[in-house]
C-alpha positions as CSV (number, residue, x, y, z in Angstrom):
1,M,7.8,45.5,-129.0
2,T,9.2,43.8,-132.0
3,D,7.2,41.2,-134.2
4,E,10.1,38.9,-133.5
5,A,9.7,39.5,-129.6
6,T,5.9,38.8,-129.9
7,T,6.3,35.7,-131.6
8,L,9.0,34.3,-129.3
9,R,6.9,35.2,-126.2
10,R,5.5,32.1,-124.5
11,P,1.6,31.7,-124.8
12,D,-0.2,33.1,-121.6
13,P,-3.4,31.2,-121.0
14,H,-3.8,32.9,-117.5
15,A,-3.6,36.6,-118.6
16,R,-7.0,37.4,-118.3
17,S,-7.7,35.5,-114.9
18,R,-4.3,37.1,-113.6
19,A,-5.4,40.5,-114.6
20,E,-8.8,40.0,-112.8
21,A,-6.8,38.9,-109.7
22,I,-4.8,42.0,-109.8
23,R,-8.0,44.1,-109.9
24,A,-9.5,42.0,-107.0
25,W,-6.5,42.4,-105.0
26,E,-6.3,46.1,-105.9
27,V,-2.5,45.6,-105.9
28,L,-1.8,48.5,-108.2
29,A,-3.9,50.8,-105.9
30,V,-0.7,50.4,-103.3
31,P,1.8,53.1,-103.6
32,P,5.1,51.5,-105.2
33,D,7.3,52.9,-102.4
34,C,5.8,50.5,-100.1
35,Y,8.0,47.8,-101.7
36,H,11.2,49.7,-102.3
37,E,12.6,48.4,-99.0
38,I,12.1,44.8,-99.7
39,A,13.7,45.3,-103.3
40,A,16.8,47.0,-101.6
41,L,17.0,44.2,-99.1
42,A,16.9,41.6,-101.9
43,A,19.6,43.3,-104.0
44,R,21.9,43.5,-101.0
45,L,21.6,39.8,-100.2
46,F,22.2,38.9,-103.7
47,D,24.9,41.4,-104.1
48,V,23.4,43.0,-107.3
49,P,22.6,46.6,-108.3
50,Y,19.0,45.9,-109.4
51,C,16.0,44.5,-108.0
52,V,12.2,45.0,-108.8
53,V,8.9,43.9,-107.4
54,T,6.6,43.5,-110.4
55,V,3.1,43.2,-111.2
56,V,2.4,41.6,-114.6
57,D,-1.0,42.2,-116.1
58,E,-2.0,41.6,-119.7
59,D,0.3,44.1,-121.5
60,H,2.7,45.6,-119.0
61,V,5.3,44.6,-116.4
62,W,4.8,47.1,-113.8
63,F,7.9,47.7,-111.3
64,H,5.9,48.1,-108.4
65,G,8.9,48.2,-106.1
66,R,12.5,48.8,-107.3
67,H,15.8,49.4,-106.4
68,G,18.6,50.8,-108.7
69,L,16.3,51.3,-111.4
70,D,14.0,54.4,-112.2
71,L,11.5,53.0,-114.4
72,P,7.6,52.7,-113.9
73,G,7.7,49.4,-115.9
74,V,8.0,47.9,-119.4
75,P,5.7,46.3,-122.0
76,I,5.5,42.6,-121.8
77,A,8.2,40.9,-123.6
78,P,9.7,37.2,-123.8
79,G,11.6,35.6,-121.0
80,L,12.2,37.1,-117.7
81,C,9.3,38.0,-115.6
82,H,6.6,37.1,-118.1
83,E,8.3,33.6,-118.1
84,V,8.0,33.5,-114.4
85,V,4.3,34.2,-114.1
86,V,3.3,32.0,-117.0
87,T,5.2,28.9,-115.9
88,G,4.7,29.8,-112.0
89,R,8.3,28.6,-111.5
90,A,11.6,30.4,-110.5
91,C,13.8,31.5,-113.4
92,G,17.6,31.8,-113.1
93,L,19.9,33.0,-115.9
94,D,23.6,33.4,-115.6
95,N,23.7,35.1,-119.0
96,A,20.2,36.2,-120.4
97,A,21.9,37.0,-124.0
98,A,22.5,33.2,-124.3
99,D,19.0,32.2,-123.7
100,P,16.9,31.6,-126.6
101,L,13.7,33.2,-125.2
102,A,15.1,35.9,-122.9
103,C,17.6,37.1,-125.6
104,A,14.7,39.1,-127.5
105,N,13.7,41.0,-124.3
106,P,14.3,44.8,-124.7
107,L,16.2,44.7,-121.3
108,V,18.5,42.3,-122.7
109,A,18.8,43.2,-126.2
110,G,18.7,46.8,-125.7
111,E,21.0,49.5,-124.2
112,F,20.4,48.5,-120.7
113,G,22.2,45.0,-121.3
114,L,20.5,42.8,-118.7
115,R,22.6,39.5,-118.2
116,F,22.2,37.9,-114.6
117,Y,18.6,37.3,-113.8
118,I,16.6,35.4,-110.9
119,G,13.0,36.0,-110.8
120,V,10.5,34.2,-108.3
121,P,6.7,34.3,-108.6
122,L,4.4,36.3,-106.4
123,R,1.5,33.9,-105.7
124,T,-1.6,35.1,-104.1
125,A,-3.7,32.9,-101.5
126,D,-6.1,32.0,-104.4
127,G,-3.3,30.6,-106.6
128,H,-2.6,33.3,-108.9
129,D,0.9,34.4,-110.0
130,I,0.5,38.1,-110.3
131,G,4.1,39.2,-110.6
132,T,7.5,38.6,-109.6
133,L,10.5,39.4,-107.1
134,S,13.3,39.6,-109.4
135,V,17.1,40.5,-108.8
136,F,19.5,41.2,-111.7
137,D,22.8,42.7,-113.1
138,T,24.4,43.8,-116.6
139,K,27.3,41.3,-115.8
140,P,27.1,37.5,-116.2
141,R,27.4,35.4,-113.0
142,P,26.4,31.9,-111.9
143,V,23.1,31.4,-110.4
144,P,23.1,30.7,-106.8
145,H,20.5,28.0,-106.9
146,E,21.1,27.0,-103.1
147,R,19.9,30.6,-102.2
148,L,16.7,30.6,-104.2
149,D,14.7,29.8,-101.0
150,V,15.9,33.4,-99.8
151,L,14.3,35.1,-102.6
152,V,11.1,32.9,-102.2
153,S,10.9,34.1,-98.7
154,L,11.1,37.6,-99.5
155,A,8.5,37.2,-102.2
156,G,6.3,35.7,-99.4
157,L,6.8,38.9,-97.5
158,V,5.6,40.9,-100.5
159,V,2.3,38.9,-100.9
160,R,1.8,39.1,-97.0
161,E,2.0,43.0,-97.6
162,F,-0.6,42.6,-100.2
163,E,-3.1,40.7,-98.1
164,I,-2.7,43.1,-95.1
165,R,-3.4,46.1,-97.1
166,L,-6.3,44.4,-99.0
167,A,-7.7,43.2,-95.6
168,A,-7.4,46.9,-94.2
169,R,-9.1,48.3,-97.2
170,E,-12.1,45.9,-96.9
171,A,-12.3,46.5,-93.1
172,V,-12.4,50.4,-93.7
173,A,-15.1,49.6,-96.4
174,R,-17.2,47.3,-94.0
175,E,-17.0,50.0,-91.3
176,Q,-18.2,52.9,-93.8
177,E,-21.2,50.5,-94.8
178,E,-22.0,49.9,-91.1
179,R,-21.9,53.4,-90.3
180,L,-24.2,54.4,-93.2
181,A,-26.7,51.7,-92.3
182,V,-26.8,53.1,-88.7
183,Q,-27.3,56.6,-90.0
184,G,-30.1,55.4,-92.4
185,R,-31.9,53.5,-89.4
186,F,-31.5,56.6,-87.2
187,A,-33.0,58.8,-89.9
188,D,-36.0,56.4,-90.5
189,L,-36.6,56.4,-86.8
190,T,-36.4,60.3,-86.3
191,A,-38.8,60.8,-89.2
192,A,-41.2,58.3,-88.1
193,L,-41.4,59.9,-84.5
194,G,-41.5,63.3,-85.9
195,T,-44.4,62.4,-88.3
196,H,-46.6,60.1,-86.0
197,G,-46.6,60.8,-82.2
198,T,-48.6,57.4,-81.9
199,I,-45.5,55.4,-83.1
200,G,-43.6,56.9,-80.1
201,Q,-46.1,55.8,-77.6
202,A,-46.4,52.3,-79.3
203,M,-42.6,52.0,-79.0
204,G,-42.6,53.0,-75.5
205,I,-45.3,50.4,-74.7
206,L,-42.9,47.7,-76.6
207,M,-39.9,48.9,-74.8
208,A,-41.5,48.7,-71.4
209,Q,-43.4,45.4,-71.8
210,R,-41.1,43.4,-73.7
211,K,-37.8,45.1,-72.4
212,M,-36.8,46.2,-76.0
213,D,-34.4,49.0,-76.8
214,S,-35.8,51.9,-79.4
215,Q,-34.3,50.3,-82.5
216,A,-35.8,46.9,-81.6
217,A,-39.0,48.2,-80.7
218,F,-39.3,50.2,-84.0
219,A,-38.1,47.1,-86.1
220,A,-41.0,45.1,-84.5
221,L,-43.6,47.5,-85.5
222,R,-42.1,47.8,-89.1
223,D,-42.0,44.0,-89.4
224,V,-45.8,43.6,-88.3
225,S,-46.5,46.6,-90.7
226,Q,-44.8,44.8,-93.6
227,R,-46.1,41.4,-93.1
228,N,-49.7,42.7,-92.9
229,N,-49.3,45.3,-95.7
230,I,-50.7,48.2,-93.6
231,K,-49.1,51.5,-92.6
232,L,-46.8,51.6,-89.7
233,A,-48.8,54.3,-88.1
234,E,-51.9,52.0,-88.0
235,V,-50.1,49.4,-86.2
236,A,-49.1,51.6,-83.9
237,Q,-52.4,53.1,-83.2
238,R,-54.0,49.6,-82.7
239,L,-51.4,48.6,-80.1
240,V,-52.0,52.0,-78.4
241,A,-55.7,51.4,-78.5
242,D,-55.5,47.9,-77.2
243,V,-53.3,48.9,-74.2
244,E,-55.6,51.7,-73.5
245,R,-58.7,49.4,-73.5
246,Q,-57.0,46.9,-71.0
247,L,-56.3,49.8,-68.7
248,G,-60.0,50.8,-69.1
249,R,-59.3,54.3,-70.4
């Protein structure tokens, strides 16, 4: 990126919080091809050859879904997608080469020759603009302002996809944690029963007298043990001895 481009780029006070939101939402963990279809649909609706679903971090604009363009992304540059995430507003240019900010963007000033551009923000549920849905062309053309709501709606679908995939990953993580916790409790129970036969007897008494299942009975014994700062086996032995005395054994 040239010094001129860096100077022209609008200050970005939300760069760090946006990068943190991108990590929290795990957006870049999703394969880009998940969003190619939405990009293709947007390009068709606006009759342009190019569309990208971008994720804008502190240094790069990642093309996380794309149509007509075979690039993984570009460094952050003035105008275009960076302008959209910084301002949080849609940006429409009929000829980017005539815009004082966008004309320094390498996609505009370079060989690609971008001219027509519309981009709308991808806003997460917690209010972070983490990227854009952008359509563009190498030929100037009027911006159809009356149709911007179409692009906004498609951007909403992209964010909804982010949300669904994040919720699915969190659900899987919770299920794994719960499974490990159950395995840990079972291992504790098995070890206790294998080491101290009296614990098994005490659990049987609690299960019969208080109608507990095995895990609840073991948890009750362990709770008494922890509260009284004595060994679990001793708690079990006392319970068994008390019952035996009551039965006159």
